C-alpha positions as CSV (number, residue, x, y, z in Angstrom):
1,M,163.9,115.5,118.3
2,V,166.9,116.6,116.3
3,P,170.0,117.3,118.5
4,W,170.5,121.0,118.8
5,T,173.9,122.6,117.9
6,T,175.2,125.9,118.7
7,G,175.2,128.8,116.3
8,E,173.3,129.4,113.1
9,T,173.4,125.7,111.9
10,S,170.8,124.6,114.5
11,V,168.5,127.5,113.7
12,E,168.6,126.8,110.0
13,I,167.9,123.1,110.6
14,C,164.8,124.0,112.7
15,L,163.6,126.4,110.0
16,D,164.0,123.8,107.2
17,W,162.1,121.2,109.3
18,G,159.3,123.6,110.1
19,R,158.9,124.6,106.4
20,V,158.8,120.9,105.4
21,V,156.1,120.3,107.9
22,C,154.0,123.3,106.8
23,I,154.3,122.2,103.1
24,L,153.2,118.7,104.0
25,V,150.2,120.0,106.1
26,Y,149.2,122.3,103.2
27,N,149.4,119.6,100.6
28,D,147.5,117.1,102.8
29,G,144.7,119.7,103.2
30,K,144.5,120.3,99.5
31,R,144.3,116.5,98.8
32,F,141.6,116.0,101.4
33,Y,139.6,118.9,99.9
34,K,140.0,117.4,96.4
35,K,138.9,114.0,97.6
36,L,135.8,115.4,99.2
37,N,134.9,117.4,96.1
38,E,135.3,114.2,93.9
39,K,133.2,112.2,96.3
40,F,130.5,114.9,96.3
41,K,130.5,115.1,92.5
42,K,130.2,111.3,92.1
43,V,127.3,111.1,94.6
44,A,125.5,114.0,92.8
45,K,125.9,112.3,89.4
46,D,124.5,109.0,90.8
47,I,121.5,110.9,92.3
48,F,120.8,112.8,89.1
49,E,121.0,109.7,87.0
50,T,118.6,107.7,89.2
51,M,116.2,110.6,89.5
52,S,116.2,111.2,85.7
53,G,115.6,107.5,85.1
54,M,112.7,107.4,87.6
55,S,111.1,110.6,86.3
56,Q,111.4,109.9,82.5
57,P,110.2,106.3,81.8
58,Q,110.7,104.8,78.3
59,E,108.1,105.2,75.6
60,G,107.9,101.4,75.0
61,E,107.0,100.8,78.6
62,Q,104.3,103.5,78.4
63,Y,102.6,102.0,75.4
64,Q,102.7,98.5,77.1
65,E,101.2,100.0,80.2
66,Y,98.3,101.6,78.3
67,S,97.5,98.3,76.6
68,E,97.3,96.3,79.9
69,D,94.8,96.3,82.7
70,S,95.0,98.6,85.6
71,T,96.1,95.8,87.9
72,G,99.0,94.9,85.5
73,N,99.9,98.6,85.3
74,K,100.2,98.9,89.1
75,G,102.3,95.7,89.3
76,K,104.7,96.9,86.5
77,V,105.1,100.3,88.1
78,L,105.9,98.7,91.4
79,D,108.4,96.3,89.8
80,I,110.1,99.2,87.9
81,A,110.2,101.3,91.1
82,S,111.6,98.5,93.2
83,N,114.3,97.6,90.6
84,R,115.4,101.3,90.4
85,L,115.4,101.6,94.1
86,K,117.6,98.5,94.4
87,A,120.0,99.9,91.8
88,L,120.1,103.2,93.7
89,S,120.8,101.4,97.0
90,A,123.6,99.4,95.3
91,K,125.2,102.6,94.0
92,L,124.9,104.4,97.4
93,Q,126.5,101.5,99.3
94,N,129.9,102.4,97.9
95,N,129.7,106.0,99.3
96,R,128.8,105.3,102.9
97,K,131.1,108.0,104.2
98,A,129.6,110.8,102.1
99,I,126.0,109.7,102.5
100,Q,125.3,107.8,105.8
101,G,122.5,105.3,105.9
102,K,121.9,102.1,104.0
103,N,118.7,103.0,102.2
104,L,118.7,106.8,102.2
105,L,116.3,107.2,99.3
106,A,114.0,104.3,100.2
107,E,111.6,106.5,102.3
108,A,110.1,109.9,101.6
109,E,111.6,111.5,104.7
110,N,115.1,110.3,103.8
111,W,114.6,111.6,100.3
112,R,113.6,115.0,101.5
113,V,116.5,115.2,103.9
114,A,118.9,114.2,101.1
115,S,117.3,116.7,98.6
116,I,117.7,119.5,101.2
117,E,121.3,118.7,101.7
118,V,122.0,118.5,98.0
119,K,120.2,121.8,97.5
120,K,122.3,123.4,100.2
121,G,125.4,122.1,98.6
122,L,124.4,123.5,95.2
123,E,123.6,126.9,96.7
124,D,126.9,127.0,98.5
125,A,128.6,126.0,95.2
126,L,126.7,128.8,93.4
127,R,127.9,131.3,96.1
128,T,131.5,130.3,95.7
129,C,131.4,130.5,91.8
130,R,133.6,133.2,90.4
131,T,132.7,133.4,86.7
132,N,129.4,134.0,85.1
133,N,129.4,130.8,83.1
134,D,129.8,128.7,86.3
135,R,127.0,130.7,87.9
136,I,124.7,130.1,84.9
137,T,125.4,126.4,84.9
138,M,124.9,126.1,88.6
139,K,121.6,128.0,88.3
140,S,120.4,125.7,85.6
141,A,121.5,122.7,87.7
142,L,119.4,124.1,90.6
143,K,116.3,124.5,88.4
144,Q,116.7,121.0,87.1
145,F,117.1,119.7,90.6
146,N,113.9,121.6,91.7
147,F,112.0,120.1,88.8
148,M,113.4,116.6,89.6
149,N,112.5,117.1,93.2
150,L,108.9,117.9,92.3
151,A,108.7,114.9,90.0
152,M,110.1,112.7,92.8
153,E,107.6,114.0,95.3
154,R,104.8,113.2,92.9
155,R,106.2,109.7,92.3
156,I,106.6,109.2,96.1
157,S,102.9,110.2,96.6
158,E,101.9,107.8,93.8
159,N,104.0,105.0,95.3
160,A,102.4,105.6,98.7
161,D,98.9,105.3,97.2
162,L,99.9,102.2,95.3
163,Y,101.4,100.8,98.5
164,E,98.2,101.4,100.4
165,E,96.1,99.7,97.7
166,I,98.6,96.7,97.8
167,L,98.1,96.5,101.6
168,E,94.3,96.5,101.2
169,H,94.5,93.8,98.6
170,E,96.8,91.8,100.7
171,V,94.4,92.1,103.7
172,K,91.5,90.9,101.5
173,I,93.6,88.0,100.1
174,N,94.6,87.0,103.6
175,H,91.0,87.1,104.7
176,L,89.9,84.9,101.7
177,E,92.8,82.5,102.3
178,K,91.7,82.1,105.9
179,L,88.1,81.5,104.8
180,N,89.3,78.9,102.2
181,E,91.3,77.2,104.9
182,R,88.2,77.1,107.2
183,M,86.1,75.8,104.4
184,D,88.7,73.1,103.6
185,E,88.8,72.1,107.2
186,E,85.0,71.9,107.5
187,S,84.8,69.9,104.2
188,K,87.4,67.5,105.5
189,K,85.6,67.0,108.8
190,K,82.3,66.5,106.9
191,S,83.8,64.1,104.5
192,S,85.3,62.1,107.4
193,R,81.9,62.1,109.1
194,V,80.3,60.9,105.8
195,T,82.8,58.1,105.4
196,G,82.2,57.0,109.0
197,L,78.4,57.0,108.5
198,E,78.8,55.1,105.2
199,K,80.8,52.4,107.0
200,H,78.3,52.3,109.8
201,V,75.4,51.9,107.3
202,E,77.3,49.1,105.5
203,K,77.7,47.3,108.8
204,V,74.0,47.7,109.6
205,N,73.0,46.5,106.1
206,A,75.2,43.4,106.5
207,K,73.6,42.7,109.9
208,L,70.1,43.1,108.4
209,N,70.9,40.7,105.5
210,E,72.1,38.2,108.0
211,M,68.9,38.5,110.1
212,K,66.7,38.1,107.0
213,N,68.6,34.9,106.0
214,K,68.1,33.6,109.5
215,Q,64.4,34.4,109.3
216,K,64.0,32.6,106.0
217,Q,65.8,29.5,107.4
218,M,63.5,29.5,110.5
219,K,60.4,29.8,108.4
220,T,61.4,26.8,106.2
221,E,62.1,24.8,109.3
222,M,58.7,25.7,110.9
223,E,56.8,24.8,107.7
224,K,58.5,21.4,107.6
225,V,57.6,20.8,111.2
226,K,53.9,21.8,110.6
227,N,53.6,19.6,107.5
228,A,54.9,16.6,109.4
229,K,52.4,17.1,112.3
230,V,49.5,17.7,109.9
231,T,50.1,14.5,108.0
232,Q,50.2,12.3,111.1
233,A,47.0,13.7,112.6
234,A,45.1,13.7,109.3
235,Q,45.7,9.9,108.8
236,A,44.3,9.1,112.3
237,E,41.3,11.3,111.9
238,I,40.5,9.9,108.5
239,D,40.4,6.4,109.8
240,K,38.1,7.3,112.6
241,A,35.8,9.4,110.3
242,L,35.4,6.6,107.8
243,A,34.2,4.3,110.5
244,T,31.7,6.7,111.9
245,V,30.5,8.0,108.5
246,N,29.7,4.5,107.3
247,A,27.5,4.0,110.4
248,Q,25.8,7.3,110.1
249,M,25.1,7.1,106.3
250,E,22.4,4.6,106.7
251,D,20.5,6.6,109.4
252,V,20.8,9.8,107.4
253,K,19.3,8.2,104.3
254,A,16.1,7.3,106.2
255,K,15.8,10.7,107.8
256,A,16.5,12.5,104.5
257,E,13.6,10.7,102.8
258,Q,11.2,11.9,105.5
259,D,12.5,15.5,105.4
260,I,12.2,15.7,101.6
261,K,8.5,15.0,101.9
262,L,8.0,17.7,104.5
263,L,10.0,20.2,102.4
264,N,7.9,19.7,99.3
265,E,4.8,20.6,101.3
266,K,6.4,23.8,102.7
267,I,7.6,24.9,99.3
268,E,4.2,24.8,97.8
269,T,2.8,27.0,100.7
270,Q,5.7,29.5,100.4
271,E,5.3,29.9,96.6
272,K,1.8,31.2,97.1
273,E,3.0,33.7,99.8
274,F,5.9,35.0,97.5
275,Q,3.6,35.7,94.6
276,E,1.4,37.9,96.9
277,K,4.6,39.8,98.2
278,V,5.9,40.4,94.6
279,A,2.7,42.2,93.6
280,S,2.9,44.5,96.6
281,L,6.6,45.2,95.9
282,E,6.0,46.2,92.3
283,A,3.6,48.9,93.6
284,E,6.2,50.2,96.1
285,V,8.9,50.3,93.3
286,E,6.7,52.6,91.2
287,D,6.3,55.0,94.2
288,C,10.1,55.0,94.8
289,Q,10.9,55.8,91.2
290,S,8.7,58.9,91.4
291,T,10.4,60.0,94.6
292,I,13.9,59.4,93.0
293,T,13.1,61.8,90.1
294,K,12.0,64.4,92.6
295,L,15.3,63.9,94.6
296,N,17.4,64.2,91.4
297,I,15.9,67.6,90.6
298,A,16.6,68.8,94.2
299,L,20.2,67.6,94.0
300,D,20.7,69.5,90.7
301,N,19.5,72.6,92.5
302,L,21.8,72.0,95.4
303,D,24.8,71.4,93.0
304,C,24.1,74.8,91.4
305,Q,24.0,76.5,94.8
306,L,27.2,74.7,95.8
307,N,29.0,75.8,92.6
308,D,27.9,79.4,93.3
309,A,29.2,79.2,96.8
310,L,32.5,77.7,95.7
311,D,32.9,80.5,93.1
312,K,32.4,83.0,95.9
313,Q,34.9,81.2,98.1
314,D,37.4,81.2,95.2
315,E,37.0,84.9,94.8
316,Y,37.5,85.5,98.5
317,A,40.5,83.2,98.5
318,N,42.0,85.1,95.6
319,R,41.5,88.3,97.5
320,L,43.1,86.8,100.5
321,D,46.0,85.6,98.4
322,V,46.4,89.1,97.0
323,T,46.5,90.5,100.6
324,E,49.0,87.7,101.6
325,N,51.2,88.6,98.6
326,Q,51.1,92.2,99.6
327,S,52.0,91.3,103.1
328,K,54.8,89.1,101.8
329,A,56.1,92.0,99.7
330,K,55.9,94.2,102.7
331,Q,57.8,91.7,104.7
332,S,60.5,91.4,102.0
333,R,60.8,95.2,101.9
334,Q,61.1,95.4,105.7
335,E,63.7,92.6,105.7
336,S,65.7,94.4,103.0
337,I,65.5,97.6,105.0
338,R,66.6,95.7,108.1
339,E,69.5,94.3,106.3
340,Q,70.4,97.7,105.1
341,Y,70.3,99.0,108.7
342,K,72.4,96.0,109.8
343,D,75.0,96.8,107.1
344,Q,75.0,100.4,108.1
345,L,75.4,99.5,111.8
346,K,78.4,97.2,110.8
347,N,79.9,100.1,108.8
348,Y,79.5,102.4,111.8
349,K,81.1,99.9,114.1
350,R,84.0,99.5,111.6
351,E,84.4,103.3,111.5
352,V,84.3,103.6,115.3
353,D,87.0,100.9,115.5
354,T,89.2,102.7,112.9
355,L,88.7,105.9,114.9
356,E,89.7,104.2,118.1
357,K,92.8,102.8,116.3
358,E,93.7,106.2,115.0
359,L,93.3,107.6,118.5
360,E,95.7,105.0,119.9
361,S,98.2,105.6,117.1
362,M,98.0,109.4,117.8
363,K,98.5,108.8,121.5
364,Q,101.5,106.6,120.8
365,D,102.9,109.3,118.4
366,M,102.4,111.8,121.2
367,K,104.3,109.6,123.7
368,S,107.2,109.0,121.3
369,K,107.4,112.8,120.5
370,E,107.3,113.6,124.2
371,E,110.1,111.1,124.8
372,L,112.2,112.7,122.1
373,I,111.6,116.2,123.5
374,Q,112.6,114.9,127.0
375,T,115.8,113.4,125.7
376,Q,116.7,116.6,123.9
377,E,116.0,118.6,127.0
378,E,118.2,116.3,129.0
379,K,121.0,116.8,126.4
380,I,120.6,120.6,126.6
381,A,120.7,120.4,130.4
382,E,123.9,118.3,130.3
383,I,125.5,120.8,127.8
384,L,124.5,123.7,130.1
385,A,126.0,122.0,133.1
386,Q,129.2,121.5,131.1
387,L,129.2,125.2,130.2
388,K,128.7,126.2,133.8
389,G,131.6,124.0,134.9
390,V,133.8,125.6,132.3
391,R,132.7,129.1,133.3
392,R,133.4,128.4,137.0
393,S,136.9,127.1,136.4
394,P,139.6,129.8,136.8
395,V,140.7,130.9,133.4
396,Q,143.7,133.1,132.9
397,P,144.8,134.8,129.6
398,A,147.3,133.1,127.3
399,K,150.6,134.6,126.3
400,D,150.8,134.2,122.6
401,F,148.7,131.2,121.6
402,A,145.1,130.0,122.4
403,A,144.3,127.2,124.9
404,P,143.4,123.7,123.6
405,G,139.7,124.2,124.6
406,S,139.3,127.5,122.6
407,P,135.9,129.3,122.7
408,N,135.5,129.0,118.9
409,E,135.2,125.2,119.3
410,F,132.6,125.6,122.1
411,K,130.7,128.1,119.9
412,Q,130.7,125.7,116.9
413,Y,129.6,122.8,119.1
414,I,126.7,124.8,120.7
415,A,125.7,126.2,117.3
416,R,125.5,122.7,115.8
417,L,123.5,121.4,118.8
418,K,121.1,124.4,118.4
419,S,120.7,123.9,114.7
420,D,120.0,120.2,115.1
421,Y,117.6,120.9,117.9
422,D,115.7,123.6,115.9
423,H,115.6,121.3,112.9
424,E,114.1,118.5,114.9
425,I,111.5,120.8,116.5
426,H,110.6,122.2,113.1
427,M,110.1,118.6,111.7
428,L,108.0,117.7,114.7
429,Q,105.8,120.8,114.3
430,E,105.3,120.1,110.6
431,H,104.4,116.4,111.4
432,N,101.9,117.5,114.0
433,A,100.3,120.0,111.7
434,K,100.0,117.4,108.9
435,E,98.5,114.8,111.3
436,K,96.0,117.4,112.5
437,L,94.9,118.2,109.0
438,R,94.6,114.5,108.2
439,S,92.4,113.8,111.3
440,E,90.2,116.8,110.4
441,A,89.8,115.6,106.8
442,A,88.9,112.1,108.1
443,M,86.3,113.5,110.5
444,R,84.8,115.6,107.7
445,R,84.6,112.6,105.4
446,M,82.9,110.5,108.1
447,T,80.4,113.2,108.8
448,Q,79.6,113.6,105.1
449,E,79.1,109.9,104.7
450,A,76.8,109.8,107.8
451,H,74.7,112.7,106.4
452,T,74.4,111.0,103.1
453,Q,73.3,107.7,104.7
454,L,70.8,109.4,106.9
455,N,69.3,111.2,104.0
456,S,68.9,108.0,102.0
457,I,67.3,106.3,105.1
458,H,65.0,109.3,105.5
459,K,63.9,109.1,101.8
460,E,63.2,105.4,102.1
461,S,61.2,105.9,105.3
462,L,59.1,108.6,103.6
463,V,58.3,106.2,100.7
464,L,57.3,103.5,103.2
465,L,55.1,105.9,105.1
466,R,53.3,107.0,102.0
467,A,52.8,103.4,100.9
468,I,51.3,102.5,104.3
469,N,48.9,105.5,104.1
470,R,47.8,104.5,100.6
471,F,47.3,100.9,101.8
472,K,45.1,102.1,104.6
473,D,42.9,104.2,102.2
474,S,42.7,101.3,99.7
475,T,41.7,98.8,102.5
476,A,39.0,101.2,103.7
477,A,37.6,101.6,100.1
478,I,37.6,97.7,99.7
479,F,35.6,97.3,102.9
480,D,33.1,99.9,101.8
481,K,32.6,98.0,98.5
482,E,32.2,94.7,100.2
483,G,29.6,96.0,102.6
484,L,31.8,96.3,105.7
485,A,31.2,99.9,106.3
486,D,31.8,99.9,110.1
487,I,35.3,98.5,109.8
488,G,36.0,100.8,106.8
489,H,34.9,103.8,108.9
490,E,37.2,102.8,111.8
491,I,40.1,102.5,109.4
492,K,39.4,105.9,107.9
493,Q,39.3,107.4,111.4
494,M,42.9,106.1,112.1
495,Q,45.4,108.9,111.8
496,N,47.9,109.0,108.9
497,L,51.6,108.3,109.8
498,T,53.9,111.3,109.8
499,T,57.7,111.6,109.7
500,D,57.8,113.3,113.2
501,E,56.3,110.3,115.1
502,V,58.2,107.7,117.0
503,L,58.7,104.2,115.6
504,S,56.7,102.6,118.4
505,V,53.6,104.6,117.2
506,Y,54.2,103.1,113.7
507,V,54.3,99.6,115.1
508,R,51.1,100.1,117.1
509,S,49.2,101.5,114.1
510,A,50.4,98.6,111.9
511,R,49.2,96.1,114.6
512,L,45.8,97.8,114.7
513,L,45.5,97.6,111.0
514,E,46.4,93.9,111.0
515,L,43.9,93.2,113.8
516,K,41.0,95.0,112.1
517,L,41.7,93.3,108.8
518,S,41.8,89.9,110.5
519,Q,38.5,90.8,112.3
520,A,36.8,91.8,109.0
521,F,37.9,88.7,107.2
522,M,36.8,86.5,110.1
523,N,33.4,88.2,110.1
524,K,33.0,87.7,106.3
525,R,34.0,84.0,106.6
526,L,31.6,83.5,109.5
527,E,28.8,85.0,107.4
528,L,29.6,82.7,104.5
529,K,29.7,79.7,106.8
530,E,26.4,80.6,108.4
531,A,24.8,80.8,104.9
532,L,26.2,77.5,103.8
533,M,25.7,75.5,107.0
534,P,21.9,74.6,106.6
535,K,22.5,73.5,103.0
536,Q,25.4,71.3,103.8
537,R,24.2,69.5,107.0
538,S,24.5,66.2,105.1
539,M,28.2,67.0,104.5
540,A,29.1,67.3,108.2
541,P,32.4,65.4,108.1
542,A,33.6,67.5,105.1
543,V,32.6,70.7,107.0
544,N,34.4,69.5,110.1
545,S,37.5,68.9,108.0
546,E,37.2,72.4,106.5
547,V,36.7,73.9,110.0
548,N,39.8,72.1,111.2
549,A,41.7,73.4,108.2
550,E,40.6,76.9,108.9
551,I,41.5,76.6,112.5
552,D,44.9,75.5,111.4
553,K,45.2,78.5,109.1
554,L,44.1,80.8,112.0
555,T,46.7,79.3,114.3
556,K,49.3,79.7,111.6
557,E,48.3,83.3,111.1
558,N,48.5,83.9,114.8
559,E,52.0,82.4,114.8
560,T,53.1,84.6,111.9
561,L,51.7,87.6,113.7
562,N,53.6,86.7,116.8
563,E,56.8,86.2,114.7
564,K,56.2,89.6,113.1
565,L,55.9,91.2,116.6
566,E,59.1,89.5,117.7
567,K,60.9,90.7,114.6
568,D,59.6,94.2,115.2
569,E,60.9,94.1,118.7
570,K,64.3,92.9,117.4
571,Y,64.2,95.7,114.9
572,Q,63.5,98.3,117.6
573,A,66.4,96.9,119.7
574,L,68.7,97.2,116.7
575,L,67.6,100.8,116.3
576,D,68.3,101.5,119.9
577,R,71.7,100.0,119.5
578,H,72.2,102.2,116.4
579,K,71.3,105.3,118.5
580,G,73.8,104.1,121.1
581,M,76.5,103.7,118.5
582,I,75.8,107.3,117.2
583,L,76.0,108.6,120.8
584,H,79.3,106.7,121.3
585,S,80.7,108.1,118.1
586,S,79.7,111.7,119.2
587,N,81.4,111.1,122.5
588,L,84.5,109.9,120.7
589,Q,84.5,113.0,118.6
590,R,84.3,115.2,121.7
591,E,87.2,113.3,123.3
592,L,89.1,113.9,120.1
593,K,88.5,117.6,120.3
594,Q,89.5,117.6,123.9
595,L,92.7,115.8,123.2
596,E,93.5,118.2,120.3
597,E,92.9,121.1,122.7
598,A,95.2,119.6,125.3
599,F,97.8,118.8,122.6
600,R,97.7,122.5,121.5
601,K,98.1,123.7,125.1
602,E,101.0,121.3,125.6
603,M,102.6,122.5,122.3
604,K,102.2,126.1,123.5
605,K,103.8,125.3,126.8
606,R,106.7,123.5,124.9
607,D,107.1,126.5,122.6
608,S,107.3,128.9,125.6
609,K,109.8,126.5,127.2
610,L,111.9,126.4,124.0
611,R,111.8,130.2,123.8
612,S,113.0,130.5,127.4
613,M,115.7,128.0,126.7
614,R,116.8,129.8,123.6
615,G,116.9,133.1,125.5
616,S,119.0,131.5,128.3
617,L,121.3,130.0,125.6
618,A,121.7,133.4,124.0
619,E,122.5,135.0,127.4
620,Q,125.1,132.3,128.1
621,A,126.6,132.8,124.7
622,R,126.8,136.5,125.4
623,N,128.4,136.0,128.8
624,H,130.8,133.6,127.2
625,Q,131.8,136.1,124.6
626,V,132.3,138.8,127.2
627,L,134.6,136.4,129.1
628,V,136.5,135.6,125.9
629,N,136.9,139.3,125.1
630,R,138.2,140.0,128.6
631,L,140.7,137.2,128.3
632,E,141.9,138.5,125.0
633,M,142.2,142.1,126.3
634,S,144.1,141.1,129.4
635,T,148.0,141.2,129.0
636,V,149.2,139.7,132.2
637,P,152.7,138.1,131.7
638,E,152.0,135.3,134.1
639,E,152.1,131.7,133.0
640,P,148.5,130.4,132.3
641,E,147.2,127.8,134.7
642,K,145.7,125.1,132.6
643,P,142.0,124.5,133.3
644,D,140.9,121.1,134.6
645,I,139.6,119.5,131.4
646,S,140.2,115.9,132.5
647,Q,136.5,115.2,132.9
648,L,135.8,116.5,129.3
649,K,138.5,114.5,127.7
650,L,137.5,111.3,125.8
651,K,139.7,108.7,124.3
652,V,139.2,106.9,121.0
653,K,138.3,103.7,122.9
654,D,135.5,105.5,124.7
655,Q,134.2,106.8,121.4
656,M,134.2,103.3,119.9
657,K,132.3,102.0,122.9
658,N,129.8,104.8,122.4
659,L,129.4,103.8,118.8
660,E,128.8,100.2,119.7
661,M,126.2,101.2,122.4
662,L,124.4,103.4,119.8
663,Q,124.3,100.5,117.3
664,G,122.8,98.2,120.0
665,A,120.2,100.8,120.9
666,L,119.2,101.2,117.2
667,K,118.8,97.5,116.8
668,E,116.6,97.4,119.9
669,N,114.5,100.3,118.5
670,K,115.4,102.5,121.5
671,I,116.7,105.4,119.3
672,S,115.4,106.7,116.1
673,L,117.5,106.6,112.9
674,E,117.8,110.4,112.7
675,L,119.1,110.7,116.2
676,H,121.5,107.9,115.5
677,T,122.9,109.6,112.4
678,I,123.3,112.9,114.3
679,T,125.2,111.4,117.2
680,V,127.4,109.4,114.8
681,D,128.3,112.6,113.0
682,I,129.2,114.3,116.3
683,I,131.3,111.3,117.5
684,N,133.2,111.3,114.1
685,Q,133.9,115.0,114.4
686,A,135.1,114.5,118.0
687,M,137.4,111.7,116.8
688,E,138.9,114.1,114.2
689,V,139.8,116.7,116.9
690,P,143.2,115.2,117.8
691,E,144.3,115.5,114.2
692,M,143.3,119.1,114.1
693,R,145.2,119.8,117.3
694,L,148.3,118.1,115.9
695,R,148.2,120.4,112.9
696,Q,147.8,123.4,115.2
697,M,150.8,122.2,117.2
698,F,153.0,121.9,114.1
699,E,151.9,125.4,112.9
700,R,152.7,126.9,116.3
701,Y,156.0,125.1,116.5
702,S,157.0,126.5,113.0
703,C,155.9,130.0,114.0
704,L,157.9,129.8,117.3
705,G,161.0,128.6,115.3
706,G,160.8,131.6,113.0
707,C,160.5,134.0,116.0
708,R,163.5,132.4,117.7
709,T,165.7,132.6,114.6
710,R,165.0,136.3,114.4
711,K,165.9,136.8,118.0
712,G,169.0,134.5,117.6
713,R,170.5,136.8,115.0
714,K,170.6,139.6,117.5
715,G,172.6,137.6,120.2
716,V,174.1,134.1,120.6
717,G,173.4,134.0,124.3
718,E,169.7,134.5,123.8
719,T,169.5,131.6,121.3
720,A,171.2,129.2,123.6
721,G,168.8,130.1,126.4
722,W,165.8,129.7,124.0
723,G,167.2,126.3,122.9
724,T,167.3,125.0,126.5
725,S,163.8,126.3,127.1
726,A,162.5,124.7,123.9
727,E,163.9,121.4,125.0
């Protein structure tokens, strides 16, 4: 403080000091306003440059993009967009105070918020324009900004589509990489097993070679031993035999001479008998030759009959092969249809899984939105409690100047909170409406796909039914031609299949057809065998082998029929599961509808609560205005009692602690980015309050000094009293 002096000199010094302070405050305000305008212009230029560069690509890049494939085009577009977004983020990092947030234009929502703020700024600038030229330029700037906004929205939608495609391809690539890894692991395991088996085989072969060598050695040793034994025994026996043989030779010579005489006599008698037998045998040979010629003729006849029978068998076998080929074709068709049903079931399962995931995501979104609304309601309740505390505190009218907690500040604070709250509610309502439209579109798409699949299945089933009916008629005609009229009549009496019947009826009719066909073919085979049995009794073993072969064939046919029945049962079980999946999907759709209805009811309740809250806020604002008017109208000369504002006061340290707590909550994902930005703005504005109050104090001080100088000119005593009071 400057030491006060008596007289006019002290008053003049006070006036000069007050004027200097006013000039400084005015100049500071102008500089601050100019700095803000320059920052805003720089930011607007950066935004327009980046938007124009993103909306107008170069011609050379376009021609290159047309020449390349679609995958290359997508990659180049993504690279260009990412490079431009990096440049934009680098430019915006220098202006964090003007535009808060690190990557403001990286997401669609941030871009929209920034475009709305820029548009508001341009509109405000257009309103403040004074000349026509400025208005025309600002209008053209607004038009260009709207055009660029549309181009940017289109580009954002294209980038979103490309991002979704990239995610799908990444998922597929990850799946293939996992499969490759599994295959590599399996191949490594198998190669290790093969190497182990090869080593084991080598060991076994080595052992076998050793055993063979040992066997050869043992054989050679055994042969040597045997040869040695044989030589010793042979020499002893030869000596004994020579002695005995010499003794016996003499006796044998005598006996041999006598025997020779007897033999000569017997030979003469036998020659006579043989001559008689030869004559009788020649007569028998002539008779046998005549019988052989007769038998050859009979054999030729039998061969002709056998050839005819074999030809008939070949014809029947060809027919059986045709029927077997038809049955195989049917089996292949049925297998293809089953595979189609399996694929459709898998698709339905995937769709149901996606629907469940969407339901979970919707529930999570609902929970997050409810938490946001609860936090905002708690904030409003705190603000209302503060307002009630201010209203209850005894307030008396001021003499000449307003209290530090003036009603205008409270009004501005409440208006800001209301505007932020309304903006958030509007954003949430728009998001809910968009999500609702998306879910409805997805449900429509699913129903359309299901209808198309059902129509295709119905068409295929109609074609199969017609083919089965034609096959039945053709089999009946074939049996009539072959002379099996009874079985043909039974097949004709069977009812044709219709589209309204149940699948179990189709299976039964198919089984009946198969049984009747097998009976007819068995009867035909038995007739052929009965016709051929008397002619081929001599070929009994061959017939037995054929019978055994036919028995094996029949057993195989029975096994195939049993396998068909098992497959049909599995197919029916799959159809039952398919029906269950359809019912499950319908139940899920019902639950979706119920959840949507409950969501609508909750939104209506919230809207009603919001309306009531707005009405209560409006009433409180009116009451506050009435109180302010009363305070302004009252002219009581008493000194004002200052209200107890100690609870509402906050220091700079407290504000810094609050900022640190907000940053920690944002890192832990407890608070959204929008709420963080709003609260940071409010805290920064609250930190600027002491500067505003200082300026107001200087202004009041200068005004009081001017008033006191005017009163001091009237009397010196009054000025001295004023000086003491001012001190």
